[in-house]
All heavy atoms as TSV, in Angstrom:
chain	resi	resn	atom	element	x	y	z
A	1	MET	N	N	0.820	-1.186	0.000
A	1	MET	CA	C	0.000	0.000	0.000
A	1	MET	C	C	0.871	1.261	0.000
A	1	MET	O	O	0.562	2.221	-0.664
A	1	MET	CB	C	-0.896	-0.069	1.235
A	1	MET	CG	C	-2.040	0.854	1.251
A	1	MET	SD	S	-3.215	0.474	-0.037
A	1	MET	CE	C	-4.426	1.656	0.393
A	2	ARG	N	N	1.950	1.258	0.744
A	2	ARG	CA	C	2.803	2.444	0.822
A	2	ARG	C	C	3.496	2.755	-0.509
A	2	ARG	O	O	3.896	3.882	-0.742
A	2	ARG	CB	C	3.843	2.271	1.915
A	2	ARG	CG	C	3.220	2.288	3.284
A	2	ARG	CD	C	4.269	2.072	4.340
A	2	ARG	NE	N	3.619	1.833	5.608
A	2	ARG	CZ	C	3.861	2.527	6.695
A	2	ARG	NH1	N	4.763	3.467	6.682
A	2	ARG	NH2	N	3.219	2.256	7.797
A	3	GLY	N	N	3.650	1.763	-1.348
A	3	GLY	CA	C	4.306	1.967	-2.625
A	3	GLY	C	C	3.415	2.630	-3.667
A	3	GLY	O	O	3.904	3.142	-4.670
A	4	LEU	N	N	2.116	2.647	-3.431
A	4	LEU	CA	C	1.199	3.281	-4.367
A	4	LEU	C	C	1.316	4.794	-4.263
A	4	LEU	O	O	1.437	5.348	-3.186
A	4	LEU	CB	C	-0.246	2.866	-4.066
A	4	LEU	CG	C	-0.564	1.391	-4.234
A	4	LEU	CD1	C	-1.986	1.114	-3.775
A	4	LEU	CD2	C	-0.406	0.973	-5.688
A	5	ARG	N	N	1.271	5.450	-5.390
A	5	ARG	CA	C	1.381	6.909	-5.416
A	5	ARG	C	C	-0.024	7.520	-5.380
A	5	ARG	O	O	-0.505	8.054	-6.369
A	5	ARG	CB	C	2.133	7.363	-6.644
A	5	ARG	CG	C	3.579	6.871	-6.662
A	5	ARG	CD	C	4.333	7.425	-7.833
A	5	ARG	NE	N	4.208	8.852	-7.936
A	5	ARG	CZ	C	5.087	9.740	-7.466
A	5	ARG	NH1	N	6.165	9.316	-6.847
A	5	ARG	NH2	N	4.897	11.023	-7.607
A	6	ILE	N	N	-0.679	7.381	-4.226
A	6	ILE	CA	C	-2.004	7.961	-4.049
A	6	ILE	C	C	-1.994	8.838	-2.801
A	6	ILE	O	O	-1.166	8.652	-1.915
A	6	ILE	CB	C	-3.109	6.887	-3.926
A	6	ILE	CG1	C	-2.856	5.982	-2.708
A	6	ILE	CG2	C	-3.222	6.082	-5.196
A	6	ILE	CD1	C	-3.978	5.015	-2.420
A	7	ARG	N	N	-2.894	9.768	-2.770
A	7	ARG	CA	C	-3.029	10.648	-1.606
A	7	ARG	C	C	-4.426	10.453	-1.046
A	7	ARG	O	O	-5.411	10.627	-1.766
A	7	ARG	CB	C	-2.829	12.090	-2.027
A	7	ARG	CG	C	-2.954	13.062	-0.888
A	7	ARG	CD	C	-2.645	14.469	-1.369
A	7	ARG	NE	N	-2.916	15.388	-0.286
A	7	ARG	CZ	C	-3.341	16.621	-0.451
A	7	ARG	NH1	N	-3.531	17.085	-1.661
A	7	ARG	NH2	N	-3.565	17.392	0.571
A	8	LEU	N	N	-4.505	10.084	0.206
A	8	LEU	CA	C	-5.797	9.907	0.850
A	8	LEU	C	C	-6.150	11.184	1.605
A	8	LEU	O	O	-5.332	11.735	2.332
A	8	LEU	CB	C	-5.745	8.721	1.817
A	8	LEU	CG	C	-5.367	7.381	1.180
A	8	LEU	CD1	C	-5.243	6.299	2.241
A	8	LEU	CD2	C	-6.394	6.982	0.131
A	9	LEU	N	N	-7.363	11.632	1.415
A	9	LEU	CA	C	-7.810	12.853	2.070
A	9	LEU	C	C	-8.808	12.513	3.165
A	9	LEU	O	O	-9.713	11.713	2.956
A	9	LEU	CB	C	-8.487	13.782	1.063
A	9	LEU	CG	C	-7.617	14.263	-0.078
A	9	LEU	CD1	C	-8.462	14.992	-1.107
A	9	LEU	CD2	C	-6.536	15.178	0.447
A	10	GLY	N	N	-8.650	13.143	4.292
A	10	GLY	CA	C	-9.620	12.959	5.353
A	10	GLY	C	C	-10.891	13.714	5.049
A	10	GLY	O	O	-10.885	14.734	4.363
A	11	ASP	N	N	-12.000	13.219	5.538
A	11	ASP	CA	C	-13.280	13.888	5.323
A	11	ASP	C	C	-13.271	15.305	5.875
A	11	ASP	O	O	-13.855	16.206	5.294
A	11	ASP	CB	C	-14.408	13.098	5.984
A	11	ASP	CG	C	-14.717	11.803	5.249
A	11	ASP	OD1	O	-14.323	11.673	4.078
A	11	ASP	OD2	O	-15.363	10.930	5.850
A	12	ARG	N	N	-12.614	15.515	6.987
A	12	ARG	CA	C	-12.603	16.836	7.612
A	12	ARG	C	C	-11.905	17.861	6.717
A	12	ARG	O	O	-12.377	18.977	6.571
A	12	ARG	CB	C	-11.921	16.765	8.974
A	12	ARG	CG	C	-11.939	18.112	9.687
A	12	ARG	CD	C	-11.551	17.991	11.116
A	12	ARG	NE	N	-12.625	17.261	11.789
A	12	ARG	CZ	C	-12.503	16.699	12.973
A	12	ARG	NH1	N	-11.368	16.766	13.614
A	12	ARG	NH2	N	-13.508	16.062	13.526
A	13	VAL	N	N	-10.808	17.487	6.123
A	13	VAL	CA	C	-10.081	18.409	5.234
A	13	VAL	C	C	-10.960	18.766	4.045
A	13	VAL	O	O	-11.109	19.940	3.697
A	13	VAL	CB	C	-8.748	17.785	4.757
A	13	VAL	CG1	C	-8.096	18.646	3.689
A	13	VAL	CG2	C	-7.810	17.570	5.925
A	14	LEU	N	N	-11.542	17.769	3.421
A	14	LEU	CA	C	-12.401	17.994	2.264
A	14	LEU	C	C	-13.586	18.882	2.645
A	14	LEU	O	O	-13.913	19.833	1.926
A	14	LEU	CB	C	-12.902	16.666	1.692
A	14	LEU	CG	C	-13.789	16.752	0.453
A	14	LEU	CD1	C	-13.043	17.364	-0.711
A	14	LEU	CD2	C	-14.311	15.377	0.085
A	15	GLN	N	N	-14.221	18.593	3.766
A	15	GLN	CA	C	-15.365	19.390	4.211
A	15	GLN	C	C	-14.970	20.843	4.485
A	15	GLN	O	O	-15.692	21.758	4.109
A	15	GLN	CB	C	-15.978	18.781	5.475
A	15	GLN	CG	C	-16.831	17.567	5.199
A	15	GLN	CD	C	-18.144	17.953	4.539
A	15	GLN	OE1	O	-18.870	18.776	5.063
A	15	GLN	NE2	N	-18.421	17.367	3.393
A	16	ASP	N	N	-13.837	21.049	5.141
A	16	ASP	CA	C	-13.387	22.413	5.438
A	16	ASP	C	C	-13.167	23.221	4.162
A	16	ASP	O	O	-13.613	24.362	4.050
A	16	ASP	CB	C	-12.096	22.403	6.262
A	16	ASP	CG	C	-12.305	21.969	7.703
A	16	ASP	OD1	O	-13.469	21.932	8.161
A	16	ASP	OD2	O	-11.295	21.658	8.364
A	17	VAL	N	N	-12.492	22.617	3.213
A	17	VAL	CA	C	-12.227	23.306	1.945
A	17	VAL	C	C	-13.535	23.531	1.184
A	17	VAL	O	O	-13.765	24.601	0.617
A	17	VAL	CB	C	-11.202	22.526	1.091
A	17	VAL	CG1	C	-11.044	23.155	-0.293
A	17	VAL	CG2	C	-9.860	22.460	1.802
A	18	ALA	N	N	-14.415	22.549	1.191
A	18	ALA	CA	C	-15.700	22.673	0.489
A	18	ALA	C	C	-16.535	23.804	1.072
A	18	ALA	O	O	-17.137	24.591	0.327
A	18	ALA	CB	C	-16.467	21.357	0.552
A	19	TRP	N	N	-16.575	23.934	2.399
A	19	TRP	CA	C	-17.338	25.025	3.016
A	19	TRP	C	C	-16.744	26.378	2.662
A	19	TRP	O	O	-17.473	27.343	2.409
A	19	TRP	CB	C	-17.438	24.857	4.526
A	19	TRP	CG	C	-18.601	23.996	4.920
A	19	TRP	CD1	C	-18.555	22.781	5.525
A	19	TRP	CD2	C	-19.993	24.280	4.699
A	19	TRP	NE1	N	-19.834	22.288	5.685
A	19	TRP	CE2	C	-20.724	23.187	5.199
A	19	TRP	CE3	C	-20.683	25.343	4.122
A	19	TRP	CZ2	C	-22.124	23.135	5.137
A	19	TRP	CZ3	C	-22.077	25.290	4.063
A	19	TRP	CH2	C	-22.773	24.201	4.575
A	20	LYS	N	N	-15.429	26.467	2.606
A	20	LYS	CA	C	-14.790	27.742	2.236
A	20	LYS	C	C	-15.158	28.123	0.799
A	20	LYS	O	O	-15.427	29.285	0.505
A	20	LYS	CB	C	-13.278	27.646	2.400
A	20	LYS	CG	C	-12.852	27.644	3.853
A	20	LYS	CD	C	-11.358	27.453	3.997
A	20	LYS	CE	C	-11.011	27.325	5.480
A	20	LYS	NZ	N	-9.634	26.937	5.708
A	21	ILE	N	N	-15.161	27.140	-0.084
A	21	ILE	CA	C	-15.525	27.393	-1.481
A	21	ILE	C	C	-16.988	27.805	-1.576
A	21	ILE	O	O	-17.330	28.765	-2.265
A	21	ILE	CB	C	-15.235	26.147	-2.354
A	21	ILE	CG1	C	-13.727	25.940	-2.479
A	21	ILE	CG2	C	-15.899	26.270	-3.727
A	21	ILE	CD1	C	-13.324	24.604	-3.066
A	22	ALA	N	N	-17.864	27.084	-0.886
A	22	ALA	CA	C	-19.297	27.404	-0.912
A	22	ALA	C	C	-19.540	28.822	-0.403
A	22	ALA	O	O	-20.318	29.585	-1.004
A	22	ALA	CB	C	-20.073	26.392	-0.079
A	23	GLU	N	N	-18.880	29.198	0.665
A	23	GLU	CA	C	-19.024	30.554	1.202
A	23	GLU	C	C	-18.510	31.593	0.217
A	23	GLU	O	O	-19.145	32.629	-0.011
A	23	GLU	CB	C	-18.286	30.674	2.529
A	23	GLU	CG	C	-18.973	29.942	3.658
A	23	GLU	CD	C	-18.166	29.936	4.943
A	23	GLU	OE1	O	-17.050	30.506	4.984
A	23	GLU	OE2	O	-18.651	29.348	5.924
A	24	GLN	N	N	-17.367	31.297	-0.385
A	24	GLN	CA	C	-16.768	32.225	-1.349
A	24	GLN	C	C	-17.695	32.460	-2.538
A	24	GLN	O	O	-17.781	33.561	-3.063
A	24	GLN	CB	C	-15.427	31.662	-1.824
A	24	GLN	CG	C	-14.690	32.533	-2.800
A	24	GLN	CD	C	-13.352	31.917	-3.227
A	24	GLN	OE1	O	-12.905	30.914	-2.704
A	24	GLN	NE2	N	-12.720	32.531	-4.197
A	25	LEU	N	N	-18.383	31.408	-2.966
A	25	LEU	CA	C	-19.240	31.508	-4.146
A	25	LEU	C	C	-20.697	31.818	-3.805
A	25	LEU	O	O	-21.543	31.902	-4.700
A	25	LEU	CB	C	-19.145	30.209	-4.959
A	25	LEU	CG	C	-17.758	29.916	-5.538
A	25	LEU	CD1	C	-17.718	28.551	-6.205
A	25	LEU	CD2	C	-17.339	31.003	-6.518
A	26	GLY	N	N	-20.993	31.955	-2.518
A	26	GLY	CA	C	-22.355	32.281	-2.113
A	26	GLY	C	C	-23.329	31.120	-2.213
A	26	GLY	O	O	-24.535	31.330	-2.362
A	27	TRP	N	N	-22.808	29.902	-2.129
A	27	TRP	CA	C	-23.664	28.718	-2.190
A	27	TRP	C	C	-24.134	28.353	-0.793
A	27	TRP	O	O	-23.395	28.469	0.182
A	27	TRP	CB	C	-22.904	27.543	-2.804
A	27	TRP	CG	C	-22.526	27.737	-4.250
A	27	TRP	CD1	C	-23.025	28.665	-5.113
A	27	TRP	CD2	C	-21.562	26.991	-4.986
A	27	TRP	NE1	N	-22.431	28.534	-6.345
A	27	TRP	CE2	C	-21.527	27.511	-6.295
A	27	TRP	CE3	C	-20.724	25.931	-4.666
A	27	TRP	CZ2	C	-20.697	27.004	-7.277
A	27	TRP	CZ3	C	-19.895	25.433	-5.657
A	27	TRP	CH2	C	-19.892	25.956	-6.951
A	28	SER	N	N	-25.358	27.851	-0.680
A	28	SER	CA	C	-25.927	27.527	0.628
A	28	SER	C	C	-25.556	26.131	1.127
A	28	SER	O	O	-25.825	25.794	2.272
A	28	SER	CB	C	-27.457	27.652	0.578
A	28	SER	OG	O	-27.982	26.747	-0.379
A	29	ASP	N	N	-24.955	25.319	0.252
A	29	ASP	CA	C	-24.525	23.979	0.671
A	29	ASP	C	C	-23.218	23.630	-0.031
A	29	ASP	O	O	-22.693	24.408	-0.814
A	29	ASP	CB	C	-25.602	22.927	0.379
A	29	ASP	CG	C	-25.944	22.821	-1.106
A	29	ASP	OD1	O	-25.009	22.704	-1.930
A	29	ASP	OD2	O	-27.134	22.844	-1.454
A	30	THR	N	N	-22.709	22.448	0.261
A	30	THR	CA	C	-21.398	22.060	-0.298
A	30	THR	C	C	-21.494	21.001	-1.385
A	30	THR	O	O	-20.481	20.425	-1.767
A	30	THR	CB	C	-20.477	21.533	0.818
A	30	THR	OG1	O	-21.054	20.360	1.394
A	30	THR	CG2	C	-20.227	22.590	1.875
A	31	PHE	N	N	-22.696	20.737	-1.890
A	31	PHE	CA	C	-22.847	19.658	-2.873
A	31	PHE	C	C	-21.856	19.797	-4.029
A	31	PHE	O	O	-21.031	18.917	-4.258
A	31	PHE	CB	C	-24.286	19.598	-3.401
A	31	PHE	CG	C	-24.510	18.456	-4.344
A	31	PHE	CD1	C	-24.730	17.178	-3.852
A	31	PHE	CD2	C	-24.485	18.640	-5.714
A	31	PHE	CE1	C	-24.926	16.106	-4.719
A	31	PHE	CE2	C	-24.670	17.573	-6.582
A	31	PHE	CZ	C	-24.888	16.303	-6.080
A	32	ASP	N	N	-21.902	20.890	-4.761
A	32	ASP	CA	C	-20.955	21.106	-5.873
A	32	ASP	C	C	-19.569	21.483	-5.361
A	32	ASP	O	O	-18.553	21.140	-5.976
A	32	ASP	CB	C	-21.470	22.201	-6.816
A	32	ASP	CG	C	-22.646	21.744	-7.659
A	32	ASP	OD1	O	-22.757	20.531	-7.935
A	32	ASP	OD2	O	-23.460	22.601	-8.055
A	33	ALA	N	N	-19.529	22.172	-4.244
A	33	ALA	CA	C	-18.251	22.627	-3.690
A	33	ALA	C	C	-17.343	21.456	-3.323
A	33	ALA	O	O	-16.120	21.583	-3.357
A	33	ALA	CB	C	-18.493	23.516	-2.471
A	34	GLU	N	N	-17.923	20.313	-2.984
A	34	GLU	CA	C	-17.091	19.150	-2.652
A	34	GLU	C	C	-16.336	18.638	-3.866
A	34	GLU	O	O	-15.183	18.226	-3.765
A	34	GLU	CB	C	-17.935	18.058	-2.008
A	34	GLU	CG	C	-18.382	18.480	-0.616
A	34	GLU	CD	C	-19.091	17.400	0.157
A	34	GLU	OE1	O	-18.693	16.226	0.027
A	34	GLU	OE2	O	-20.023	17.736	0.886
A	35	TYR	N	N	-16.944	18.695	-5.033
A	35	TYR	CA	C	-16.235	18.310	-6.260
A	35	TYR	C	C	-15.091	19.292	-6.537
A	35	TYR	O	O	-13.997	18.892	-6.926
A	35	TYR	CB	C	-17.190	18.286	-7.459
A	35	TYR	CG	C	-18.221	17.195	-7.397
A	35	TYR	CD1	C	-19.537	17.470	-7.063
A	35	TYR	CD2	C	-17.864	15.873	-7.669
A	35	TYR	CE1	C	-20.484	16.463	-7.002
A	35	TYR	CE2	C	-18.803	14.855	-7.606
A	35	TYR	CZ	C	-20.109	15.163	-7.275
A	35	TYR	OH	O	-21.045	14.155	-7.208
A	36	VAL	N	N	-15.371	20.565	-6.331
A	36	VAL	CA	C	-14.357	21.589	-6.560
A	36	VAL	C	C	-13.228	21.448	-5.539
A	36	VAL	O	O	-12.044	21.526	-5.880
A	36	VAL	CB	C	-14.980	22.999	-6.510
A	36	VAL	CG1	C	-13.928	24.069	-6.761
A	36	VAL	CG2	C	-16.115	23.120	-7.525
A	37	ALA	N	N	-13.586	21.213	-4.289
A	37	ALA	CA	C	-12.580	21.032	-3.233
A	37	ALA	C	C	-11.695	19.835	-3.536
A	37	ALA	O	O	-10.468	19.906	-3.402
A	37	ALA	CB	C	-13.264	20.862	-1.884
A	38	LEU	N	N	-12.292	18.740	-3.940
A	38	LEU	CA	C	-11.510	17.546	-4.274
A	38	LEU	C	C	-10.572	17.830	-5.441
A	38	LEU	O	O	-9.408	17.433	-5.426
A	38	LEU	CB	C	-12.445	16.380	-4.604
A	38	LEU	CG	C	-11.780	15.049	-4.882
A	38	LEU	CD1	C	-10.972	14.587	-3.674
A	38	LEU	CD2	C	-12.822	14.010	-5.256
A	39	THR	N	N	-11.070	18.558	-6.417
A	39	THR	CA	C	-10.232	18.937	-7.562
A	39	THR	C	C	-9.046	19.777	-7.101
A	39	THR	O	O	-7.910	19.541	-7.529
A	39	THR	CB	C	-11.065	19.719	-8.596
A	39	THR	OG1	O	-12.163	18.902	-9.024
A	39	THR	CG2	C	-10.230	20.100	-9.796
A	40	GLN	N	N	-9.291	20.749	-6.227
A	40	GLN	CA	C	-8.199	21.579	-5.708
A	40	GLN	C	C	-7.199	20.748	-4.917
A	40	GLN	O	O	-5.994	20.859	-5.120
A	40	GLN	CB	C	-8.753	22.670	-4.781
A	40	GLN	CG	C	-9.280	23.863	-5.476
A	40	GLN	CD	C	-9.684	24.953	-4.493
A	40	GLN	OE1	O	-9.794	24.740	-3.293
A	40	GLN	NE2	N	-9.923	26.138	-5.017
A	41	LEU	N	N	-7.701	19.935	-4.010
A	41	LEU	CA	C	-6.817	19.166	-3.133
A	41	LEU	C	C	-5.989	18.136	-3.884
A	41	LEU	O	O	-4.877	17.812	-3.486
A	41	LEU	CB	C	-7.636	18.493	-2.026
A	41	LEU	CG	C	-8.242	19.467	-1.007
A	41	LEU	CD1	C	-9.281	18.751	-0.158
A	41	LEU	CD2	C	-7.151	20.080	-0.148
A	42	GLN	N	N	-6.513	17.642	-4.977
A	42	GLN	CA	C	-5.785	16.666	-5.785
A	42	GLN	C	C	-4.962	17.340	-6.883
A	42	GLN	O	O	-4.289	16.657	-7.652
A	42	GLN	CB	C	-6.756	15.657	-6.424
A	42	GLN	CG	C	-7.467	14.788	-5.430
A	42	GLN	CD	C	-6.556	13.757	-4.787
A	42	GLN	OE1	O	-5.348	13.749	-4.970
A	42	GLN	NE2	N	-7.134	12.880	-4.006
A	43	ALA	N	N	-5.038	18.670	-6.963
A	43	ALA	CA	C	-4.340	19.424	-8.014
A	43	ALA	C	C	-4.653	18.836	-9.382
A	43	ALA	O	O	-3.774	18.517	-10.173
A	43	ALA	CB	C	-2.836	19.448	-7.763
A	44	ASP	N	N	-5.934	18.690	-9.634
A	44	ASP	CA	C	-6.417	18.038	-10.851
A	44	ASP	C	C	-7.282	19.014	-11.636
A	44	ASP	O	O	-7.357	20.192	-11.295
A	44	ASP	CB	C	-7.227	16.793	-10.466
A	44	ASP	CG	C	-7.111	15.682	-11.483
A	44	ASP	OD1	O	-6.775	15.967	-12.651
A	44	ASP	OD2	O	-7.361	14.528	-11.122
A	45	ALA	N	N	-7.919	18.533	-12.677
A	45	ALA	CA	C	-8.837	19.343	-13.477
A	45	ALA	C	C	-10.257	18.837	-13.260
A	45	ALA	O	O	-10.478	17.637	-13.092
A	45	ALA	CB	C	-8.480	19.258	-14.955
A	46	LEU	N	N	-11.192	19.757	-13.258
A	46	LEU	CA	C	-12.606	19.411	-13.131
A	46	LEU	C	C	-13.188	19.226	-14.523
A	46	LEU	O	O	-13.014	20.082	-15.393
A	46	LEU	CB	C	-13.355	20.525	-12.393
A	46	LEU	CG	C	-14.846	20.312	-12.193
A	46	LEU	CD1	C	-15.085	19.162	-11.212
A	46	LEU	CD2	C	-15.503	21.581	-11.693
A	47	ILE	N	N	-13.865	18.122	-14.723
A	47	ILE	CA	C	-14.535	17.856	-15.996
A	47	ILE	C	C	-16.013	17.711	-15.703
A	47	ILE	O	O	-16.415	16.864	-14.909
A	47	ILE	CB	C	-13.986	16.584	-16.667
A	47	ILE	CG1	C	-12.513	16.778	-17.012
A	47	ILE	CG2	C	-14.798	16.243	-17.912
A	47	ILE	CD1	C	-11.844	15.561	-17.604
A	48	THR	N	N	-16.810	18.563	-16.323
A	48	THR	CA	C	-18.252	18.543	-16.097
A	48	THR	C	C	-18.975	19.054	-17.334
A	48	THR	O	O	-18.414	19.840	-18.108
A	48	THR	CB	C	-18.644	19.388	-14.869
A	48	THR	OG1	O	-20.062	19.337	-14.701
A	48	THR	CG2	C	-18.201	20.824	-15.005
A	49	LEU	N	N	-20.192	18.603	-17.510
A	49	LEU	CA	C	-21.039	19.124	-18.580
A	49	LEU	C	C	-21.884	20.292	-18.085
A	49	LEU	O	O	-22.594	20.912	-18.859
A	49	LEU	CB	C	-21.962	18.015	-19.112
A	49	LEU	CG	C	-21.260	16.856	-19.827
A	49	LEU	CD1	C	-22.255	15.753	-20.161
A	49	LEU	CD2	C	-20.576	17.350	-21.086
A	50	ASP	N	N	-21.800	20.587	-16.799
A	50	ASP	CA	C	-22.589	21.643	-16.177
A	50	ASP	C	C	-21.949	23.003	-16.452
A	50	ASP	O	O	-20.981	23.395	-15.801
A	50	ASP	CB	C	-22.690	21.379	-14.670
A	50	ASP	CG	C	-23.610	22.343	-13.949
A	50	ASP	OD1	O	-23.777	23.485	-14.424
A	50	ASP	OD2	O	-24.137	21.956	-12.896
A	51	LYS	N	N	-22.466	23.717	-17.434
A	51	LYS	CA	C	-21.910	25.005	-17.854
A	51	LYS	C	C	-21.969	26.027	-16.721
A	51	LYS	O	O	-21.041	26.818	-16.534
A	51	LYS	CB	C	-22.675	25.515	-19.086
A	51	LYS	CG	C	-22.247	26.877	-19.574
A	51	LYS	CD	C	-20.951	26.803	-20.347
A	51	LYS	CE	C	-20.711	28.103	-21.090
A	51	LYS	NZ	N	-19.568	28.833	-20.604
A	52	GLN	N	N	-23.039	25.998	-15.944
A	52	GLN	CA	C	-23.174	26.938	-14.834
A	52	GLN	C	C	-22.079	26.699	-13.781
A	52	GLN	O	O	-21.483	27.641	-13.268
A	52	GLN	CB	C	-24.561	26.795	-14.211
A	52	GLN	CG	C	-24.941	27.915	-13.301
A	52	GLN	CD	C	-26.400	27.827	-12.883
A	52	GLN	OE1	O	-27.087	26.832	-13.110
A	52	GLN	NE2	N	-26.887	28.888	-12.274
A	53	LEU	N	N	-21.799	25.441	-13.488
A	53	LEU	CA	C	-20.734	25.106	-12.545
A	53	LEU	C	C	-19.382	25.517	-13.110
A	53	LEU	O	O	-18.561	26.111	-12.409
A	53	LEU	CB	C	-20.753	23.612	-12.218
A	53	LEU	CG	C	-19.667	23.115	-11.275
A	53	LEU	CD1	C	-19.741	23.814	-9.926
A	53	LEU	CD2	C	-19.766	21.598	-11.113
A	54	THR	N	N	-19.161	25.231	-14.373
A	54	THR	CA	C	-17.911	25.610	-15.029
A	54	THR	C	C	-17.666	27.110	-14.912
A	54	THR	O	O	-16.576	27.552	-14.543
A	54	THR	CB	C	-17.935	25.197	-16.519
A	54	THR	OG1	O	-18.053	23.784	-16.612
A	54	THR	CG2	C	-16.690	25.651	-17.247
A	55	ASP	N	N	-18.679	27.896	-15.211
A	55	ASP	CA	C	-18.541	29.355	-15.136
A	55	ASP	C	C	-18.256	29.825	-13.710
A	55	ASP	O	O	-17.459	30.736	-13.503
A	55	ASP	CB	C	-19.799	30.040	-15.661
A	55	ASP	CG	C	-19.977	29.885	-17.166
A	55	ASP	OD1	O	-19.000	29.531	-17.858
A	55	ASP	OD2	O	-21.109	30.088	-17.655
A	56	ALA	N	N	-18.879	29.183	-12.742
A	56	ALA	CA	C	-18.732	29.602	-11.345
A	56	ALA	C	C	-17.338	29.317	-10.791
A	56	ALA	O	O	-16.833	30.067	-9.961
A	56	ALA	CB	C	-19.787	28.918	-10.484
A	57	VAL	N	N	-16.708	28.223	-11.251
A	57	VAL	CA	C	-15.452	27.785	-10.625
A	57	VAL	C	C	-14.215	27.951	-11.498
A	57	VAL	O	O	-13.116	27.596	-11.080
A	57	VAL	CB	C	-15.561	26.316	-10.146
A	57	VAL	CG1	C	-16.727	26.140	-9.202
A	57	VAL	CG2	C	-15.652	25.346	-11.310
A	58	LYS	N	N	-14.358	28.535	-12.658
A	58	LYS	CA	C	-13.223	28.614	-13.593
A	58	LYS	C	C	-12.025	29.379	-13.039
A	58	LYS	O	O	-10.904	29.172	-13.479
A	58	LYS	CB	C	-13.663	29.187	-14.929
A	58	LYS	CG	C	-14.097	30.624	-14.866
A	58	LYS	CD	C	-14.601	31.101	-16.210
A	58	LYS	CE	C	-15.069	32.536	-16.056
A	58	LYS	NZ	N	-16.183	32.846	-16.901
A	59	ASP	N	N	-12.251	30.243	-12.053
A	59	ASP	CA	C	-11.133	30.974	-11.443
A	59	ASP	C	C	-10.547	30.246	-10.239
A	59	ASP	O	O	-9.531	30.672	-9.687
A	59	ASP	CB	C	-11.581	32.376	-11.017
A	59	ASP	CG	C	-11.945	33.259	-12.210
A	59	ASP	OD1	O	-11.377	33.050	-13.302
A	59	ASP	OD2	O	-12.804	34.147	-12.049
A	60	LEU	N	N	-11.178	29.148	-9.835
A	60	LEU	CA	C	-10.716	28.389	-8.662
A	60	LEU	C	C	-9.952	27.128	-9.029
A	60	LEU	O	O	-9.049	26.715	-8.306
A	60	LEU	CB	C	-11.911	28.004	-7.780
A	60	LEU	CG	C	-12.749	29.143	-7.221
A	60	LEU	CD1	C	-13.934	28.589	-6.442
A	60	LEU	CD2	C	-11.897	30.033	-6.338
A	61	VAL	N	N	-10.354	26.504	-10.132
A	61	VAL	CA	C	-9.718	25.256	-10.564
A	61	VAL	C	C	-9.602	25.235	-12.079
A	61	VAL	O	O	-10.288	25.972	-12.771
A	61	VAL	CB	C	-10.521	23.999	-10.117
A	61	VAL	CG1	C	-10.524	23.848	-8.615
A	61	VAL	CG2	C	-11.936	24.023	-10.652
A	62	THR	N	N	-8.754	24.375	-12.576
A	62	THR	CA	C	-8.672	24.145	-14.003
A	62	THR	C	C	-9.905	23.352	-14.420
A	62	THR	O	O	-10.249	22.355	-13.799
A	62	THR	CB	C	-7.408	23.340	-14.358
A	62	THR	OG1	O	-6.271	24.080	-13.931
A	62	THR	CG2	C	-7.317	23.050	-15.845
A	63	VAL	N	N	-10.567	23.816	-15.457
A	63	VAL	CA	C	-11.733	23.117	-15.986
A	63	VAL	C	C	-11.353	22.581	-17.357
A	63	VAL	O	O	-10.836	23.326	-18.203
A	63	VAL	CB	C	-12.953	24.051	-16.087
A	63	VAL	CG1	C	-14.153	23.312	-16.659
A	63	VAL	CG2	C	-13.290	24.645	-14.721
A	64	ALA	N	N	-11.589	21.287	-17.572
A	64	ALA	CA	C	-11.223	20.662	-18.840
A	64	ALA	C	C	-12.497	20.164	-19.549
A	64	ALA	O	O	-13.471	19.826	-18.889
A	64	ALA	CB	C	-10.266	19.495	-18.601
A	65	PRO	N	N	-12.460	20.111	-20.870
A	65	PRO	CA	C	-13.614	19.604	-21.601
A	65	PRO	C	C	-13.733	18.090	-21.456
A	65	PRO	O	O	-12.758	17.398	-21.151
A	65	PRO	CB	C	-13.307	19.984	-23.060
A	65	PRO	CG	C	-11.818	20.048	-23.108
A	65	PRO	CD	C	-11.375	20.526	-21.755
A	66	VAL	N	N	-14.918	17.585	-21.682
A	66	VAL	CA	C	-15.167	16.152	-21.593
A	66	VAL	C	C	-14.259	15.369	-22.527
A	66	VAL	O	O	-13.809	14.273	-22.226
A	66	VAL	CB	C	-16.655	15.844	-21.885
A	66	VAL	CG1	C	-16.909	14.352	-21.975
A	66	VAL	CG2	C	-17.543	16.470	-20.825
A	67	GLU	N	N	-13.924	15.976	-23.659
A	67	GLU	CA	C	-13.041	15.305	-24.642
A	67	GLU	C	C	-11.672	14.994	-24.065
A	67	GLU	O	O	-10.952	14.136	-24.584
A	67	GLU	CB	C	-12.887	16.181	-25.889
A	67	GLU	CG	C	-14.161	16.369	-26.693
A	67	GLU	CD	C	-15.108	17.403	-26.071
A	67	GLU	OE1	O	-14.624	18.331	-25.393
A	67	GLU	OE2	O	-16.323	17.246	-26.259
A	68	ALA	N	N	-11.290	15.641	-22.985
A	68	ALA	CA	C	-9.984	15.375	-22.367
A	68	ALA	C	C	-9.915	13.987	-21.782
A	68	ALA	O	O	-8.835	13.476	-21.520
A	68	ALA	CB	C	-9.714	16.419	-21.282
A	69	LEU	N	N	-11.063	13.350	-21.586
A	69	LEU	CA	C	-11.084	11.996	-21.036
A	69	LEU	C	C	-10.656	10.946	-22.046
A	69	LEU	O	O	-10.244	9.864	-21.673
A	69	LEU	CB	C	-12.486	11.647	-20.518
A	69	LEU	CG	C	-12.967	12.446	-19.311
A	69	LEU	CD1	C	-14.426	12.136	-19.018
A	69	LEU	CD2	C	-12.100	12.146	-18.110
A	70	SER	N	N	-10.763	11.256	-23.328
A	70	SER	CA	C	-10.432	10.231	-24.339
A	70	SER	C	C	-9.036	10.385	-24.873
A	70	SER	O	O	-8.285	11.199	-24.624
A	70	SER	CB	C	-11.415	10.261	-25.486
A	70	SER	OG	O	-11.727	11.540	-25.914
C-alpha cells in the first residue's frame, strides 16, 4: 500500500475546503463545492457538462472539456 502513489484525504479536510468554497461563491450547501474542493486538493482538473458550474469555478480550478477523457 505504501508503494502506491495515491493521496488519501480525510473527510474533515475535504469538508473544510468545500465550506470555504461554498461561502466564497455564495452557495448555501457544499454539494458542488465538494467536487471543486476535491479537484483543488488533488491538483487536478474538473470535468463537467454543467456550464453553470464551469462558469462559477473557472477561477478556482482548471476546468477541462469532456473530450480530455479520451
